[in-house]
PATOR-891417 format. One record per atom (N, C-alpha, C, CB): atom name; y, z, x. Coordinates in steps of 0.02 Angstrom, whole numbers. Each point is the difference from the previous one (the first is absolute). Glycine has a CB too. Example, Ala and Ser with C-alpha at 12.3 -4.5 7.8 and 13.67 -1.06 7.14 Angstrom:
BEGIN
- atom	Y	Z	X
- N	-284	390	660 $
- CA	59	0	-45 $
- C	60	0	45 $
- CB	-59	62	-95 $
- N	112	-98	77 $
- CA	59	3	42 $
- C	55	37	-39 $
- CB	-32	-108	59 $
***
This chain:
BEGIN
- atom	Y	Z	X
- N	3749	-3344	-1166 $
- CA	20	15	-68 $
- C	69	34	2 $
- CB	-121	11	-37 $
- N	156	-21	-15 $
- CA	68	25	-4 $
- C	8	41	-63 $
- CB	44	-98	66 $
- N	-4	151	-62 $
- CA	11	44	-57 $
- C	72	24	3 $
- CB	-121	36	-3 $
- N	153	-32	-54 $
- CA	68	26	-5 $
- C	0	54	-53 $
- CB	51	-110	36 $
- N	-19	166	-21 $
- CA	8	54	-48 $
- C	72	21	-1 $
- CB	-119	39	17 $
- N	141	-17	-75 $
- CA	69	25	-7 $
- C	-4	72	-22 $
- CB	45	-115	-28 $
- N	-16	160	67 $
- CA	3	71	-17 $
- C	67	13	-33 $
- CB	-77	31	95 $
- N	75	4	-149 $
- CA	63	17	-34 $
- C	6	76	-3 $
- CB	-3	-107	-69 $
- N	56	131	96 $
- CA	16	71	0 $
- C	75	5	-7 $
- CB	-101	32	72 $
- N	132	3	-26 $
- CA	73	0	1 $
- C	25	-71	14 $
- CB	1	120	40 $
- N	-36	-154	5 $
- CA	18	-69	20 $
- C	-62	-43	-5 $
- CB	92	41	77 $
- N	-83	-106	-72 $
- CA	-56	-47	-3 $
- C	-20	-20	71 $
- CB	37	-42	-114 $
- N	-102	45	128 $
- CA	-27	-20	65 $
- C	-55	-50	-12 $
- CB	29	111	52 $
- N	-24	-168	-19 $
- CA	-51	-51	-3 $
- C	-38	0	66 $
- CB	68	-71	-82 $
- N	-135	71	77 $
- CA	-42	-3	60 $
- C	-40	-65	-4 $
- CB	-7	127	10 $
- N	16	-170	39 $
- CA	-35	-64	3 $
- C	-46	3	62 $
- CB	96	-64	-58 $
- N	-161	58	47 $
- CA	-48	9	55 $
- C	-50	-58	1 $
- CB	13	125	-8 $
- N	-26	-150	68 $
- CA	-52	-50	12 $
- C	-54	32	42 $
- CB	83	-97	-7 $
- N	-146	93	-16 $
- CA	-56	29	36 $
- C	-54	-53	8 $
- CB	26	115	-46 $
- N	-50	-122	107 $
- CA	-56	-45	16 $
- C	-53	41	35 $
- CB	76	-102	8 $
- N	-137	98	-32 $
- CA	-56	36	30 $
- C	17	73	12 $
- CB	-37	-106	54 $
- N	65	138	-104 $
- CA	20	71	0 $
- C	51	17	54 $
- CB	-113	26	-44 $
- N	151	-75	66 $
- CA	53	11	50 $
- C	67	-21	-30 $
- CB	-82	-19	95 $
- N	131	63	-91 $
- CA	66	-17	-25 $
- C	31	-52	46 $
- CB	15	116	-51 $
- N	-1	-174	23 $
- CA	31	-54	40 $
- C	76	0	-8 $
- CB	-104	-67	-13 $
- N	127	88	-47 $
- CA	72	1	-14 $
- C	13	50	-55 $
- CB	15	-121	36 $
- N	38	158	-30 $
- CA	21	46	-53 $
- C	76	2	-1 $
- CB	-106	70	11 $
- N	134	-68	-70 $
- CA	73	1	-7 $
- C	19	47	-56 $
- CB	9	-119	43 $
- N	39	162	-28 $
- CA	28	45	-50 $
- C	70	-25	-18 $
- CB	-67	99	45 $
- N	81	-102	-109 $
- CA	66	-21	-21 $
- C	18	37	-64 $
- CB	-15	-115	54 $
- N	77	111	-73 $
- CA	22	33	-62 $
- C	69	29	8 $
- CB	-118	25	-28 $
- N	134	21	-17 $
- CA	68	28	1 $
- C	0	72	26 $
- CB	30	-74	-96 $
- N	-78	91	138 $
- CA	-2	65	33 $
- C	39	-5	66 $
- CB	-112	29	-53 $
- N	124	28	84 $
- CA	36	1	64 $
- C	-40	40	51 $
- CB	111	-10	-60 $
- N	-107	-11	121 $
- CA	-30	36	56 $
- C	51	3	56 $
- CB	-118	-36	-32 $
- N	121	94	65 $
- CA	46	6	56 $
- C	-37	32	59 $
- CB	99	11	-78 $
- N	-99	-42	135 $
- CA	28	-66	15 $
- C	-42	-56	-30 $
- CB	49	47	105 $
- N	-14	-98	-128 $
- CA	-30	-55	-37 $
- C	-54	-38	39 $
- CB	107	-10	-59 $
- N	-98	3	124 $
- CA	-47	-39	40 $
- C	-70	32	2 $
- CB	96	-39	69 $
- N	-103	102	-91 $
- CA	-65	31	0 $
- C	-47	-29	-53 $
- CB	55	103	40 $
- N	-28	-135	-91 $
- CA	-43	-35	-48 $
- C	-35	-58	36 $
- CB	77	31	-97 $
- N	-40	-68	136 $
- CA	-30	-54	39 $
- C	-50	27	51 $
- CB	104	-69	-15 $
- N	-88	126	44 $
- CA	-46	32	48 $
- C	-65	20	-36 $
- CB	99	42	68 $
- N	-94	-16	-128 $
- CA	-60	18	-38 $
- C	-41	-62	-17 $
- CB	61	98	-48 $
- N	-28	-151	25 $
- CA	-35	-62	-16 $
- C	-38	-26	61 $
- CB	87	-27	-87 $
- N	-55	29	145 $
- CA	-31	-23	61 $
- C	-59	45	20 $
- CB	110	-48	37 $
- N	-102	114	-46 $
- CA	-53	47	17 $
- C	-62	-8	-44 $
- CB	88	79	39 $
- N	-77	-101	-101 $
- CA	-56	-9	-46 $
- C	-39	-64	12 $
- CB	65	65	-83 $
- N	-34	-113	116 $
- CA	-36	-63	15 $
- C	-61	16	42 $
- CB	107	-66	-6 $
- N	-161	33	-10 $
- CA	-64	6	35 $
- C	-36	66	-14 $
- CB	47	-72	87 $
- N	-22	114	-133 $
- CA	-37	59	-20 $
- C	-61	-22	-40 $
- CB	105	70	-2 $
- N	-162	-39	20 $
- CA	-62	-16	-35 $
- C	-36	61	-26 $
- CB	-9	-100	72 $
- N	44	158	-72 $
- CA	-30	61	-29 $
- C	55	48	-21 $
- CB	-103	-14	72 $
- N	84	66	-108 $
- CA	48	48	-27 $
- C	33	40	56 $
- CB	-67	7	-105 $
- N	30	7	158 $
- CA	29	37	57 $
- C	59	-38	31 $
- CB	-113	52	22 $
- N	105	-117	-14 $
- CA	53	-41	28 $
- C	61	-1	-47 $
- CB	-86	-71	59 $
- N	73	66	-124 $
- CA	55	0	-49 $
- C	37	67	4 $
- CB	-64	-79	-76 $
- N	27	134	77 $
- CA	32	66	5 $
- C	41	8	64 $
- CB	-95	47	-67 $
- N	68	-71	123 $
- CA	37	3	63 $
- C	63	-41	-2 $
- CB	-107	18	59 $
- N	105	-75	-92 $
- CA	61	-42	-6 $
- C	54	38	-39 $
- CB	-71	-105	4 $
- N	50	140	-57 $
- CA	49	37	-40 $
- C	28	60	37 $
- CB	-59	-37	-102 $
- N	23	63	152 $
- CA	26	55	39 $
- C	63	-20	39 $
- CB	-117	46	10 $
- N	124	-111	2 $
- CA	59	-23	37 $
- C	64	6	-41 $
- CB	-74	-79	62 $
- N	68	90	-127 $
- CA	59	4	-43 $
- C	9	67	-33 $
- CB	-12	-120	-19 $
- N	-27	170	38 $
- CA	5	65	-33 $
- C	69	31	4 $
- CB	-119	16	26 $
- N	156	-32	26 $
- CA	65	32	10 $
- C	59	-42	-22 $
- CB	-51	59	94 $
- N	39	-115	-127 $
- CA	57	-39	-24 $
- C	16	20	-71 $
- CB	-31	-96	76 $
- N	91	82	-96 $
- CA	24	18	-66 $
- C	-12	-57	-49 $
- CB	87	75	51 $
- N	-125	-61	-104 $
- CA	-10	-48	-54 $
- C	39	25	-60 $
- CB	-115	-34	43 $
- N	149	-11	-77 $
- CA	34	16	-61 $
- C	-28	-46	-54 $
- CB	107	37	61 $
- N	-134	-6	-113 $
- CA	-26	-39	-56 $
- C	-75	-11	1 $
- CB	109	-54	-4 $
- N	-142	75	58 $
- CA	-73	-7	4 $
- C	-28	55	45 $
- CB	9	-126	-18 $
- N	-67	150	1 $
- CA	-34	50	39 $
- C	-47	-35	48 $
- CB	9	87	-92 $
- N	-5	-74	156 $
- CA	-41	-37	48 $
- C	-74	16	-8 $
- CB	96	-1	79 $
- N	-114	60	-104 $
- CA	-71	16	-13 $
- C	-27	-44	-56 $
- CB	19	119	39 $
- N	21	-131	-90 $
- CA	-19	-44	-55 $
- C	-10	-71	27 $
- CB	62	72	-83 $
- N	-17	-93	126 $
- CA	-4	-66	30 $
- C	-65	-7	40 $
- CB	126	-6	6 $
- N	-142	57	34 $
- CA	-61	-1	40 $
- C	-62	-3	-45 $
- CB	58	65	90 $
- N	-60	-24	-142 $
- CA	-57	0	-46 $
- C	-9	-68	-32 $
- CB	19	121	-22 $
- N	35	-153	4 $
- CA	-4	-65	-32 $
- C	-26	-53	48 $
- CB	94	32	-76 $
- N	-71	-30	138 $
- CA	-25	-48	51 $
- C	-75	9	9 $
- CB	112	1	58 $
- N	-135	61	-53 $
- CA	-72	14	7 $
- C	-38	-27	-60 $
- CB	25	102	68 $
- N	0	-90	-128 $
- CA	-33	-25	-61 $
- C	-3	-76	-2 $
- CB	40	102	-61 $
- N	14	-134	81 $
- CA	1	-73	1 $
- C	-49	-27	52 $
- CB	120	2	-37 $
- N	-122	28	97 $
- CA	-46	-21	52 $
- C	-72	7	-24 $
- CB	84	35	89 $
- N	-99	22	-121 $
- CA	-68	11	-26 $
- C	-18	-53	-52 $
- CB	12	123	20 $
- N	34	-138	-64 $
- CA	-13	-50	-52 $
- C	-14	-69	29 $
- CB	73	64	-78 $
- N	-40	-81	132 $
- CA	-9	-66	31 $
- C	-60	-2	47 $
- CB	122	-17	-9 $
- N	-151	75	25 $
- CA	-58	2	45 $
- C	-66	5	-37 $
- CB	72	53	86 $
- N	-71	-56	-150 $
- CA	-62	5	-39 $
- C	-41	-63	8 $
- CB	55	75	-82 $
***
């Protein structure tokens, strides 16, 4: 199953997630926010692949705690990913 959500705050963030059997197969963050260093967004997306529980999702987000986000709060991003994963695992 696939789900897309758009968060609107200072900037717009789109989260596109594919989940099969409660496992994240693909996730992509896009929008007009900024992250420095930029390659950490790809690192986060890769870390979230194959996550099948909230602990794994939380651990993936720990990899980006020290990067600079402009226009989005990473805690909000994490909460939204968890909510989307839960919705697709029902």
